[in-house]
C-alpha positions as CSV (number, residue, x, y, z in Angstrom):
1,M,9.6,-15.4,-73.9
2,S,10.4,-12.4,-76.0
3,M,12.7,-12.6,-79.1
4,L,15.3,-10.2,-80.2
5,I,14.5,-9.0,-83.7
6,P,17.4,-7.8,-85.9
7,G,16.8,-4.3,-87.1
8,L,14.3,-3.5,-84.3
9,N,16.2,-4.4,-81.2
10,Q,19.7,-3.3,-80.1
11,L,22.2,-5.7,-78.7
12,A,25.2,-4.5,-76.7
13,E,28.6,-5.6,-78.0
14,P,30.2,-8.5,-75.9
15,E,33.0,-7.7,-73.5
16,I,35.5,-9.6,-75.7
17,V,35.4,-6.8,-78.3
18,K,35.9,-3.9,-75.9
19,V,39.1,-1.9,-76.5
20,E,40.9,-0.5,-73.5
21,N,41.1,3.2,-73.3
22,F,44.3,5.0,-74.4
23,E,45.4,6.2,-71.0
24,T,45.1,2.7,-69.4
25,L,47.1,1.0,-72.1
26,L,49.8,3.8,-72.1
27,A,50.2,3.5,-68.3
28,E,50.6,-0.3,-68.7
29,F,53.2,0.2,-71.4
30,K,55.2,2.6,-69.2
31,A,55.0,0.3,-66.2
32,E,56.3,-2.7,-68.1
33,V,59.1,-0.7,-69.7
34,L,60.2,0.7,-66.3
35,A,60.0,-2.8,-64.7
36,Y,62.1,-4.3,-67.4
37,V,64.8,-1.6,-67.2
38,A,64.8,-1.5,-63.4
39,A,65.5,-5.3,-63.2
40,R,68.6,-4.7,-65.2
41,D,69.8,-1.2,-64.3
42,P,68.1,0.7,-61.5
43,A,70.0,3.9,-62.1
44,K,68.8,4.1,-65.7
45,A,65.3,3.2,-64.6
46,A,65.2,6.3,-62.4
47,R,66.2,8.5,-65.3
48,L,63.8,6.7,-67.6
49,Q,60.9,7.3,-65.2
50,E,61.6,11.0,-65.2
51,A,61.6,11.0,-69.0
52,L,58.4,9.1,-69.3
53,E,56.6,11.7,-67.1
54,N,57.2,14.3,-69.8
55,D,54.9,13.7,-72.8
56,S,57.2,15.7,-75.1
57,E,60.1,13.3,-74.6
58,L,60.9,11.2,-77.6
59,L,60.5,7.9,-75.8
60,S,57.1,9.0,-74.4
61,M,55.9,9.8,-77.9
62,A,57.1,6.5,-79.1
63,L,55.1,4.7,-76.4
64,Q,52.1,6.8,-77.3
65,A,52.4,5.7,-80.9
66,M,52.7,2.1,-79.9
67,T,49.6,2.4,-77.8
68,L,47.6,3.8,-80.7
69,R,49.0,1.0,-82.9
70,L,47.9,-1.6,-80.4
71,Q,44.4,-0.1,-80.2
72,G,44.2,-0.2,-84.0
73,H,45.1,-3.9,-84.0
74,E,42.5,-4.6,-81.3
75,R,39.8,-2.9,-83.3
76,K,40.8,-4.9,-86.4
77,Y,40.7,-8.3,-84.7
78,N,37.6,-7.4,-82.8
79,A,35.9,-6.6,-86.1
80,R,36.8,-10.1,-87.2
81,I,35.4,-11.6,-84.0
82,K,32.1,-9.8,-84.6
83,Q,31.9,-11.3,-88.1
84,M,31.7,-14.7,-86.4
85,L,28.5,-13.7,-84.6
86,A,25.3,-13.8,-86.5
87,W,24.0,-10.5,-85.1
88,W,26.8,-8.6,-86.7
89,A,28.0,-10.8,-89.5
90,T,27.7,-9.6,-93.1
91,G,28.2,-10.9,-96.6
92,S,29.8,-14.3,-96.9
93,N,30.4,-14.4,-93.2
94,L,26.6,-14.3,-92.6
95,D,26.3,-17.0,-95.3
96,A,28.5,-19.2,-93.3
97,R,26.5,-18.7,-90.1
98,G,23.3,-19.4,-92.1
99,A,24.8,-22.6,-93.4
100,D,25.0,-23.8,-89.8
101,L,21.2,-24.0,-89.8
102,G,20.9,-25.3,-93.4
103,L,19.9,-21.8,-94.8
104,E,21.0,-20.3,-98.0
105,R,20.7,-16.7,-99.2
106,R,17.8,-16.2,-101.5
107,T,18.3,-15.0,-105.1
108,I,15.8,-12.2,-105.6
109,S,16.6,-11.8,-109.3
110,P,18.9,-14.2,-111.3
111,G,20.5,-11.4,-113.4
112,D,21.7,-12.1,-116.9
113,P,25.4,-13.1,-117.4
114,S,24.9,-13.1,-121.2
115,A,23.9,-9.5,-121.4
116,F,26.3,-6.7,-122.3
117,P,27.3,-5.5,-119.8
118,P,26.5,-8.5,-117.7
119,V,23.7,-8.0,-115.1
120,D,24.6,-9.3,-111.7
121,P,22.1,-11.3,-109.7
122,V,20.2,-9.5,-106.9
123,L,20.6,-11.4,-103.7
124,E,18.7,-11.2,-100.4
125,E,19.9,-8.3,-98.2
126,D,21.8,-9.2,-95.0
127,E,19.0,-8.0,-92.7
128,D,16.4,-10.1,-94.3
129,Y,18.7,-13.2,-94.3
130,R,19.6,-12.5,-90.7
131,L,15.9,-12.4,-89.7
132,R,15.3,-15.8,-91.3
133,Y,18.4,-17.1,-89.4
134,Y,16.8,-16.1,-86.1
135,L,13.4,-17.5,-87.0
136,A,14.7,-20.9,-88.1
137,P,15.1,-22.4,-84.6
138,H,11.4,-21.8,-84.0
139,A,10.2,-24.0,-87.0
140,P,9.2,-26.9,-84.8
141,A,7.1,-24.7,-82.5
142,A,3.7,-25.5,-84.1
143,G,1.1,-22.8,-83.7
144,S,3.4,-20.1,-82.2
145,R,3.6,-16.6,-83.7
146,L,7.2,-17.2,-84.7
147,Q,6.2,-20.5,-86.4
148,Y,3.5,-18.8,-88.4
149,R,5.9,-16.0,-89.4
150,R,8.6,-18.4,-90.5
151,E,6.2,-20.5,-92.6
152,A,4.8,-17.5,-94.3
153,M,8.3,-16.1,-95.1
154,T,9.8,-19.4,-96.3
155,L,7.2,-20.4,-98.9
156,G,8.4,-22.9,-101.4
157,E,11.4,-23.9,-99.2
158,R,9.7,-26.8,-97.6
159,A,8.8,-30.1,-99.3
160,T,5.3,-31.7,-99.4
161,V,5.6,-34.7,-97.2
162,T,3.6,-37.9,-97.7
163,V,3.7,-41.0,-95.6
164,E,2.6,-44.4,-96.8
165,A,2.7,-47.9,-95.5
166,P,2.5,-50.1,-98.6
167,S,3.1,-53.3,-96.6
168,A,3.4,-54.5,-93.0
169,G,6.7,-53.3,-91.5
170,Q,7.4,-50.8,-94.3
171,L,7.0,-47.1,-94.1
172,V,7.7,-44.8,-97.2
173,V,8.2,-41.1,-96.6
174,T,8.3,-39.0,-99.8
175,Y,9.5,-35.4,-100.0
176,T,8.3,-33.4,-103.1
177,F,9.8,-29.9,-103.6
178,A,8.2,-27.2,-105.6
179,E,10.1,-26.2,-108.8
180,D,9.5,-22.5,-108.3
181,G,9.0,-20.8,-104.9
182,F,7.4,-17.6,-104.0
183,A,9.4,-16.9,-100.8
184,A,11.6,-14.3,-102.5
185,Q,8.4,-12.2,-103.0
186,M,7.7,-12.1,-99.3
187,K,9.1,-9.2,-97.3
188,D,7.3,-9.7,-94.0
189,A,4.5,-11.8,-92.6
190,N,2.9,-12.6,-89.3
191,G,0.1,-14.7,-87.8
192,R,-2.3,-13.5,-85.1
193,R,-5.2,-15.1,-83.3
194,T,-8.2,-13.1,-84.3
195,A,-10.9,-15.4,-82.9
196,P,-11.1,-18.7,-81.0
197,G,-9.6,-21.3,-83.3
198,Q,-8.8,-18.7,-86.0
199,V,-5.5,-17.3,-87.0
200,T,-5.1,-14.5,-89.6
201,V,-1.8,-14.5,-91.6
202,T,-0.9,-11.1,-93.0
203,A,1.5,-10.9,-96.0
204,L,3.7,-8.0,-97.0
205,A,5.3,-8.2,-100.4
206,R,8.7,-6.7,-101.6
207,E,7.4,-5.1,-104.7
208,G,5.7,-1.7,-104.9
209,N,4.1,-0.5,-101.7
210,G,4.1,-4.0,-100.2
211,T,0.6,-5.1,-101.4
212,P,0.9,-8.8,-102.4
213,S,-0.5,-9.9,-105.7
214,A,-3.5,-12.2,-105.9
215,E,-1.2,-15.0,-107.1
216,L,1.1,-14.6,-104.1
217,L,-1.9,-14.6,-101.6
218,E,-3.2,-17.8,-103.3
219,V,0.2,-19.4,-102.8
220,V,0.2,-18.4,-99.1
221,E,-3.3,-19.9,-98.7
222,G,-2.2,-23.1,-100.3
223,H,0.8,-23.3,-98.1
224,F,-1.2,-23.0,-94.9
225,A,-3.7,-25.6,-96.2
226,R,-1.1,-28.3,-96.0
227,D,-1.4,-30.9,-93.3
228,D,2.2,-30.7,-92.4
229,V,2.1,-26.9,-91.9
230,R,-1.2,-25.8,-90.4
231,P,-2.0,-26.9,-86.8
232,E,-5.1,-29.1,-86.8
233,T,-6.9,-26.8,-84.3
234,D,-6.4,-23.6,-86.4
235,Q,-8.5,-22.1,-89.2
236,V,-6.1,-20.0,-91.2
237,I,-7.2,-16.9,-93.0
238,V,-4.7,-15.1,-95.3
239,Q,-4.9,-11.4,-96.0
240,A,-2.9,-8.7,-97.7
241,A,-1.2,-6.1,-95.5
242,E,-3.0,-2.8,-95.0
243,I,-0.6,-0.1,-96.3
244,V,-0.4,3.1,-94.3
245,P,1.0,5.8,-96.7
246,Y,2.9,8.8,-95.4
247,Q,5.4,11.3,-96.7
248,I,8.5,13.0,-95.2
249,A,8.8,16.7,-95.7
250,A,11.2,19.0,-93.9
251,I,13.2,22.2,-94.1
252,A,16.8,21.8,-93.1
253,Y,18.9,24.9,-92.2
254,I,22.7,24.6,-92.7
255,N,25.6,26.9,-92.1
256,P,26.8,29.0,-95.0
257,G,29.4,27.3,-97.1
258,P,28.4,23.7,-97.8
259,D,26.6,23.0,-101.1
260,A,22.9,22.9,-100.4
261,Q,22.3,20.3,-103.1
262,L,24.8,17.9,-101.6
263,T,23.1,18.2,-98.2
264,K,19.7,17.7,-99.8
265,E,20.8,14.6,-101.6
266,A,22.6,13.1,-98.5
267,A,19.5,13.8,-96.3
268,E,17.0,12.3,-98.8
269,Q,19.1,9.3,-99.3
270,A,19.5,8.7,-95.6
271,L,15.8,9.2,-95.1
272,G,15.1,6.7,-97.8
273,V,17.2,4.1,-96.0
274,Y,15.3,4.8,-92.8
275,A,11.9,4.6,-94.5
276,A,12.8,1.3,-96.2
277,A,13.8,-0.2,-92.8
278,R,10.4,0.9,-91.3
279,H,8.5,-0.8,-94.2
280,R,7.5,-3.8,-92.0
281,L,4.4,-5.1,-90.4
282,A,3.6,-3.6,-87.0
283,S,6.3,-1.1,-87.6
284,Y,6.4,2.6,-86.6
285,V,7.8,5.9,-87.9
286,D,9.0,8.2,-85.2
287,P,9.5,12.0,-86.0
288,S,12.4,12.1,-83.5
289,R,14.3,9.5,-85.5
290,I,13.7,11.6,-88.7
291,N,15.0,14.6,-86.9
292,Q,18.1,12.6,-85.9
293,V,18.7,11.5,-89.5
294,L,18.5,15.0,-90.8
295,H,20.9,16.3,-88.1
296,D,23.3,13.5,-89.0
297,S,23.1,14.6,-92.6
298,G,24.3,18.1,-91.8
299,A,21.2,20.1,-90.7
300,E,22.0,22.6,-87.9
301,R,18.3,23.4,-87.4
302,L,15.2,22.0,-89.0
303,E,11.5,22.2,-89.3
304,L,9.8,18.8,-89.7
305,L,6.6,19.3,-91.8
306,S,5.5,15.7,-92.1
307,P,4.9,13.5,-90.2
308,L,4.2,15.5,-87.1
309,V,3.1,12.6,-84.9
310,P,4.4,9.0,-84.7
311,I,2.9,6.5,-87.1
312,E,2.2,3.3,-85.2
313,C,1.0,0.4,-87.2
314,E,-0.9,-2.7,-85.9
315,A,0.0,-6.3,-86.8
316,H,-1.8,-6.2,-90.1
317,Q,-0.4,-2.8,-91.2
318,A,2.8,-1.5,-92.6
319,P,3.9,2.1,-93.1
320,F,5.1,3.0,-96.6
321,C,6.8,6.3,-97.6
322,I,5.3,7.7,-100.8
323,G,7.6,10.7,-101.0
324,I,10.6,12.5,-99.5
325,N,11.2,16.2,-99.9
326,V,13.9,18.1,-98.0
327,E,14.3,21.8,-98.6
328,V,17.7,23.2,-97.6
329,R,18.1,26.8,-96.6
330,P,21.1,28.7,-95.2
331,L,21.0,30.0,-91.6
């Protein structure tokens, strides 16, 4: 069974949030108005029908405005419906969905309320929180790839469990939680069978280019050494992700008029967002997607200088962008 991964897979919007097209709604409005008038005054209904067939008539324009208003209301309420679905929910709405599974948004940095000006805490991004939401149901699946990934990404969020029987008929279960967890340092992780009875867990950190510190790797190793985490049949080896560096360089040609510096800044910012999203294990960087980002940023024509071929990483690798340079020239 495959799993939809937020950020990597696309999910079509449900039918409930589809908005009927303008012409269909307008025709329904006209039909209802005509039926209402015809039931009360057929003679007026005939004149009304003739008027509604002319789009320049005042009543026709009023119905068109009402149709646009109705579409606007539908889009507004549909946006609220989507915020009730974990795939599209954001902010506090996603927090509410996560609470259904007992999850809380991580605090990456606590901030400093006593500073001047106060420093707000840095919280886990929606996409990272959403991914943990979809991994959570797989926690009981011992030995599966998703179970390994979940365990590696939730370090410090699970108690050490000890079971003792001090006397006959008495069972004591003790949960001891770590005071400080390292889960917030983990950006991505996976587990792959590399030999019979052997599973290699790869860790990707948030800081820098993603190479985890020795301390973080030691914590991951300790986590998978626990009897209540590691399957009895598995020998678990922990390793740091292999970082695959690359840079994005392109020449973007724009029509005369727009400020070249504004286009450059918009393009490089958009490429930075794309590169950050690709910084995952087993991810890929596609030149065609880079072209799309540049066109969306205002480029009419472009020359992509780097990368020229797709960068496809294996399970133990992650692409990392070391530089973005977009030169903007007029056509």
